C-alpha positions as a Python dict, from the first residue, in 0.01 Angstrom:
ca = {
    (1, 'X'): (0, 0, 0),
    (2, 'X'): (273, 240, 82),
    (3, 'X'): (438, 185, -247),
    (4, 'X'): (110, 263, -421),
    (5, 'X'): (80, 585, -221),
    (6, 'X'): (434, 670, -297),
    (7, 'X'): (399, 609, -651),
    (8, 'X'): (89, 820, -671),
    (9, 'X'): (279, 1121, -518),
    (10, 'X'): (580, 1047, -743),
    (11, 'X'): (333, 1087, -1022),
    (12, 'X'): (233, 1429, -909),
    (13, 'X'): (583, 1558, -902),
    (14, 'X'): (743, 1382, -1187),
    (15, 'X'): (475, 1312, -1450),
    (16, 'X'): (205, 1558, -1410),
    (17, 'X'): (269, 1854, -1216),
    (18, 'X'): (568, 2060, -1085),
    (19, 'X'): (816, 1906, -1323),
    (20, 'X'): (582, 2032, -1614),
    (21, 'X'): (502, 2365, -1426),
    (22, 'X'): (150, 2263, -1350),
    (23, 'X'): (134, 2375, -988),
    (24, 'X'): (-245, 2388, -995),
    (25, 'X'): (-235, 2011, -1108),
    (26, 'X'): (-11, 1929, -826),
    (27, 'X'): (-232, 2080, -574),
    (28, 'X'): (-548, 1913, -718),
    (29, 'X'): (-358, 1582, -700),
    (30, 'X'): (-270, 1636, -342),
    (31, 'X'): (-607, 1719, -237),
    (32, 'X'): (-747, 1409, -412),
    (33, 'X'): (-474, 1195, -224),
    (34, 'X'): (-548, 1369, 127),
    (35, 'X'): (-939, 1308, 47),
    (36, 'X'): (-886, 951, -47),
    (37, 'X'): (-675, 848, 273),
    (38, 'X'): (-771, 939, 609),
    (39, 'X'): (-433, 943, 759),
    (40, 'X'): (-178, 974, 459),
    (41, 'X'): (145, 790, 534),
    (42, 'X'): (346, 1012, 331),
    (43, 'X'): (252, 1348, 513),
    (44, 'X'): (598, 1496, 490),
    (45, 'X'): (636, 1427, 122),
    (46, 'X'): (279, 1580, 62),
    (47, 'X'): (368, 1880, 267),
    (48, 'X'): (682, 1938, 72),
    (49, 'X'): (503, 1909, -268),
    (50, 'X'): (240, 2138, -147),
    (51, 'X'): (470, 2391, -30),
    (52, 'X'): (666, 2378, -363),
    (53, 'X'): (351, 2407, -567),
    (54, 'X'): (221, 2686, -379),
    (55, 'X'): (551, 2880, -405),
    (56, 'X'): (539, 2797, -794),
    (57, 'X'): (182, 2907, -856),
    (58, 'X'): (161, 3201, -579),
    (59, 'X'): (520, 3325, -593),
    (60, 'X'): (814, 3261, -354),
    (61, 'X'): (753, 3280, 16),
    (62, 'X'): (1044, 3253, 266),
    (63, 'X'): (771, 3218, 552),
    (64, 'X'): (625, 2917, 374),
    (65, 'X'): (968, 2761, 354),
    (66, 'X'): (1032, 2839, 725),
    (67, 'X'): (708, 2684, 843),
    (68, 'X'): (798, 2370, 651),
    (69, 'X'): (1133, 2371, 818),
    (70, 'X'): (971, 2398, 1151),
    (71, 'X'): (723, 2130, 1106),
    (72, 'X'): (981, 1883, 950),
    (73, 'X'): (1333, 2009, 1079),
    (74, 'X'): (1513, 1700, 963),
    (75, 'X'): (1334, 1657, 619),
    (76, 'X'): (1512, 1518, 328),
    (77, 'X'): (1286, 1764, 115),
    (78, 'X'): (1430, 2094, 314),
    (79, 'X'): (1664, 2198, 40),
    (80, 'X'): (1392, 2149, -243),
    (81, 'X'): (1143, 2349, -61),
    (82, 'X'): (1404, 2621, 9),
    (83, 'X'): (1502, 2616, -368),
    (84, 'X'): (1143, 2664, -474),
    (85, 'X'): (1026, 2889, -213),
    (86, 'X'): (1278, 3123, -86),
    (87, 'X'): (1383, 3444, -254),
    (88, 'X'): (1753, 3361, -275),
    (89, 'X'): (1678, 2986, -381),
    (90, 'X'): (1796, 2845, -64),
    (91, 'X'): (2169, 2975, -50),
    (92, 'X'): (2315, 2922, 271),
}
């Protein structure tokens, strides 16, 4: 089951959404995923994808990146979210 969920989220990112510049499509697929599963197993990955999609569609937002970092301080998606969301692209 986890594999199927992971593949579904991978589809959001790789095939249909952010990689093709379709942030609205990514957000739609994430809502479908959350509505389908009561307790999503890939909450951190979904949160990262949501942050990146919103920063792509609504503009860069340092606070959105900071909020993700506070919620998931050791996330392996941290650098991706920083690149997508921060004005300086996550330069440290």
